[in-house]
C-alpha positions as CSV (number, residue, x, y, z in Angstrom):
1,M,-3.6,72.0,25.7
2,K,-3.5,70.4,22.4
3,H,-0.8,68.2,21.1
4,A,0.5,68.0,17.5
5,F,3.3,66.0,16.1
6,T,6.6,68.0,15.3
7,L,8.0,68.1,11.9
8,A,11.0,65.9,12.7
9,E,8.4,63.0,14.0
10,V,6.3,63.5,10.8
11,L,9.4,63.2,8.4
12,I,10.6,59.9,10.5
13,T,7.1,58.4,10.1
14,L,7.2,59.1,6.5
15,A,10.6,57.6,6.1
16,I,9.6,54.5,7.9
17,I,6.5,54.1,5.8
18,G,8.4,54.7,2.6
19,I,11.1,52.0,3.6
20,V,8.4,49.5,4.6
21,A,6.8,50.0,1.0
22,S,10.0,49.8,-0.6
23,L,10.3,46.4,1.0
24,T,6.8,44.8,0.5
25,I,5.5,46.3,-2.8
26,P,8.0,44.4,-5.0
27,A,6.8,41.2,-3.3
28,L,3.2,42.1,-3.8
29,I,3.7,42.9,-7.3
30,Q,5.6,39.7,-7.9
31,N,3.1,37.5,-6.2
32,Y,0.2,39.0,-8.1
33,K,2.0,38.5,-11.4
34,Q,2.7,34.8,-10.3
35,R,-1.1,34.2,-9.7
36,E,-1.9,35.9,-12.9
37,Y,0.4,34.1,-15.0
38,S,-0.2,30.9,-13.6
39,T,-4.3,31.2,-13.9
40,K,-3.5,32.3,-17.8
41,L,-0.9,29.5,-18.4
42,Q,-3.7,26.8,-17.0
43,K,-6.0,28.4,-19.1
44,F,-4.4,28.2,-22.5
45,Y,-3.4,24.7,-21.5
46,S,-7.0,23.7,-21.0
47,T,-8.5,25.7,-24.1
48,M,-6.0,24.1,-26.4
49,H,-7.0,20.6,-25.0
50,Q,-10.6,21.4,-25.2
51,A,-10.0,23.0,-29.1
52,I,-8.1,19.4,-30.0
53,Q,-10.9,17.3,-28.6
54,L,-13.7,19.2,-30.2
55,S,-11.8,19.2,-33.5
56,T,-11.3,15.3,-33.5
57,V,-15.2,15.1,-33.8
58,Q,-15.2,16.6,-37.2
59,N,-11.7,15.9,-38.3
60,G,-10.9,12.5,-37.0
61,A,-8.2,11.3,-35.1
62,V,-5.0,13.5,-34.6
63,E,-2.7,11.0,-36.1
64,Y,-4.5,11.7,-39.6
65,W,-4.3,15.7,-39.4
66,N,-2.4,16.9,-42.3
67,K,0.8,18.4,-40.8
68,K,3.4,19.1,-43.4
69,E,7.3,18.7,-43.0
70,T,9.1,21.5,-41.8
71,L,11.6,23.5,-43.8
72,D,15.1,23.3,-42.2
73,Y,16.0,26.9,-42.6
74,T,19.6,26.1,-41.3
75,T,20.4,24.3,-44.7
76,A,19.7,27.7,-46.5
77,E,22.3,28.9,-48.9
78,D,22.0,32.6,-47.5
79,D,20.2,34.8,-45.1
80,E,17.5,35.7,-47.7
81,E,16.6,32.1,-48.2
82,A,16.6,31.3,-44.4
83,E,14.0,33.9,-43.8
84,E,11.7,32.7,-46.5
85,M,12.1,29.3,-45.0
86,K,11.2,30.6,-41.6
87,I,8.1,32.6,-42.8
88,A,7.1,29.4,-44.9
89,N,7.1,27.5,-41.6
90,G,5.0,30.0,-39.8
91,K,2.5,30.3,-42.8
92,E,2.3,26.3,-42.9
93,A,1.4,26.4,-39.1
94,L,-1.1,29.0,-39.5
95,N,-2.8,26.7,-42.1
96,F,-2.8,24.0,-39.7
97,I,-4.4,25.8,-36.8
98,N,-6.9,27.6,-39.0
99,K,-8.0,24.1,-40.1
100,Y,-7.7,22.2,-36.9
101,I,-7.4,24.7,-34.0
102,L,-9.1,28.2,-34.4
103,P,-12.6,27.0,-35.1
104,Y,-13.0,25.3,-31.8
105,M,-11.7,28.4,-29.7
106,K,-12.3,32.2,-29.2
107,Y,-9.9,34.7,-30.6
108,L,-9.7,38.5,-31.6
109,K,-7.6,38.4,-34.7
110,I,-4.3,37.4,-36.2
111,E,-1.4,39.0,-37.4
112,E,0.3,36.8,-40.2
113,E,4.0,38.1,-40.1
114,S,4.9,39.4,-36.4
115,P,8.5,39.6,-35.5
116,V,9.3,37.4,-32.5
117,E,12.6,36.7,-30.6
118,I,13.2,33.0,-30.1
119,V,15.3,30.8,-28.1
120,T,16.6,28.0,-30.2
121,S,18.2,24.7,-29.2
122,E,21.7,26.4,-29.2
123,N,20.5,28.7,-26.7
124,S,20.8,31.5,-29.2
125,L,18.5,34.3,-30.0
126,E,17.0,34.6,-33.4
127,I,14.3,36.7,-35.2
128,F,11.3,35.0,-36.8
129,K,8.4,36.6,-38.5
130,L,5.3,34.4,-37.4
131,P,1.6,34.4,-37.1
132,K,0.5,35.9,-34.1
133,I,-3.1,35.3,-32.6
134,Y,-4.6,37.7,-30.4
135,L,-6.7,36.1,-27.4
136,N,-9.8,37.5,-25.5
137,D,-8.1,37.9,-22.3
138,G,-5.0,40.1,-23.5
139,S,-2.7,37.3,-24.1
140,V,-1.3,36.1,-27.6
141,F,0.4,33.3,-29.1
142,F,2.7,32.5,-32.2
143,V,3.0,29.6,-34.1
144,S,5.5,27.9,-36.4
145,N,5.6,24.5,-38.1
146,G,8.8,22.5,-36.8
147,A,9.2,18.8,-35.7
148,A,5.9,19.8,-34.2
149,I,3.5,22.8,-34.4
150,D,5.4,25.0,-31.8
151,F,3.3,27.3,-29.6
152,I,4.9,30.4,-28.0
153,Y,2.3,31.8,-25.7
154,D,2.8,35.4,-24.2
155,V,0.8,35.8,-20.9
156,N,0.7,39.6,-21.4
157,G,0.3,40.2,-24.9
158,D,2.6,43.2,-26.5
159,K,3.7,44.2,-23.2
160,S,7.5,43.7,-22.2
161,P,9.8,42.1,-21.5
162,N,8.8,39.4,-24.3
163,K,11.2,36.8,-22.8
164,E,10.7,33.1,-22.7
165,G,10.6,32.0,-19.1
166,I,9.4,35.5,-17.8
167,D,6.3,36.3,-19.9
168,R,6.6,33.9,-22.8
169,Y,6.3,29.9,-22.6
170,R,6.7,27.3,-24.9
171,F,4.0,24.7,-25.8
172,L,4.2,21.9,-28.6
173,F,1.3,20.0,-30.4
174,I,2.7,16.8,-31.6
175,P,0.6,14.7,-34.4
176,Q,3.3,12.2,-34.6
177,S,3.2,9.4,-31.9
178,D,6.8,8.6,-32.1
179,A,7.9,12.0,-30.7
180,R,5.3,12.3,-28.0
181,T,7.1,10.1,-25.6
182,T,10.1,11.9,-25.6
183,F,8.7,15.5,-25.0
184,F,5.6,14.5,-22.9
185,G,6.6,11.1,-21.1
186,N,3.7,9.2,-23.0
187,D,2.4,8.6,-26.5
188,K,-1.1,9.6,-25.8
189,Q,-0.6,13.1,-25.2
190,Y,-0.8,15.5,-28.1
191,F,-0.3,18.9,-26.7
192,G,1.7,20.1,-23.6
193,T,4.8,22.0,-22.4
194,F,8.2,21.7,-23.9
195,G,9.9,19.1,-21.9
196,N,12.3,16.3,-22.4
197,H,11.3,13.0,-20.8
198,N,14.0,11.0,-22.7
199,V,16.7,11.6,-20.1
200,N,18.6,9.4,-17.8
201,T,17.8,11.4,-14.5
202,E,16.2,10.2,-11.2
203,D,14.9,13.9,-10.6
204,Y,13.4,14.9,-13.7
205,R,12.1,18.1,-11.9
206,E,15.7,19.2,-10.8
207,Y,16.9,18.5,-14.6
208,I,14.1,20.7,-16.0
209,H,14.8,23.4,-13.5
210,G,18.4,23.3,-14.9
211,C,17.1,23.4,-18.3
212,C,14.7,26.7,-17.6
213,S,17.7,28.6,-16.1
214,I,19.7,28.2,-19.2
215,N,17.1,28.0,-21.8
216,G,13.7,29.7,-21.2
217,R,11.6,27.3,-23.5
218,Y,11.7,24.7,-20.7
219,C,10.2,27.0,-18.2
220,A,6.6,26.3,-18.9
221,E,7.2,22.4,-18.2
222,L,8.9,23.5,-14.8
223,I,5.8,25.4,-13.9
224,R,3.6,22.4,-15.1
225,L,5.6,20.1,-13.1
226,D,5.0,22.4,-10.1
227,N,1.3,22.2,-10.4
228,W,1.2,25.5,-12.4
229,E,2.8,27.5,-9.4
230,Y,6.1,29.7,-9.3
231,K,8.2,28.1,-6.7
232,K,10.6,29.9,-4.6
233,D,13.3,28.4,-6.4
234,Y,11.9,29.5,-9.9
235,P,14.9,30.9,-11.9
236,Y,13.5,34.3,-13.2
237,K,11.6,37.4,-11.6
238,L,8.3,38.3,-13.4
């Protein structure tokens, strides 16, 4: 006599499989994204350092690279002037990297005025139109001229959610030696993650974790402190 599963048994089995899948698949996707993003962040960090080192051979020491002063758009008399100043800062950053950075790294194309939502120091969101550079691995980065050259790196390019701390991460290039210690903790480093070593705290990692939870621009620094890994207490789901 042949035995077969009853319809009830099949439905119960399928239900169990569905429940297990619903519990495990999101975790698997999360772990995959974390590994992918971690790899890309390390690659971008390394690529930038290599480009800077190569550039010094032809352009001399970083301290002498010609970075112009930023235009403080918060002093503009109206929104139109503020927008013009934001765009001008982006163009100046593009001029800078076109001379000192991009000739020493591989990229696909540049969009000169691409809208990007940026978290400011006041933890508010503002729209900027910045140069957008597409890289060979599908990631992109935006640049703007501030106190440093700001790099907003997006690990998955044009795909959503386009949020700092989730798929966008902040890096800085600082030619001026007096500002490096504050952001990087030493005066020898030119490029790195957006941090703040000029704080009185015994646990810098805890301080940066709190900053990342509030303002996504600090999150690349948290990941760097954790050896380019997303720890279990990372504030955001990818």
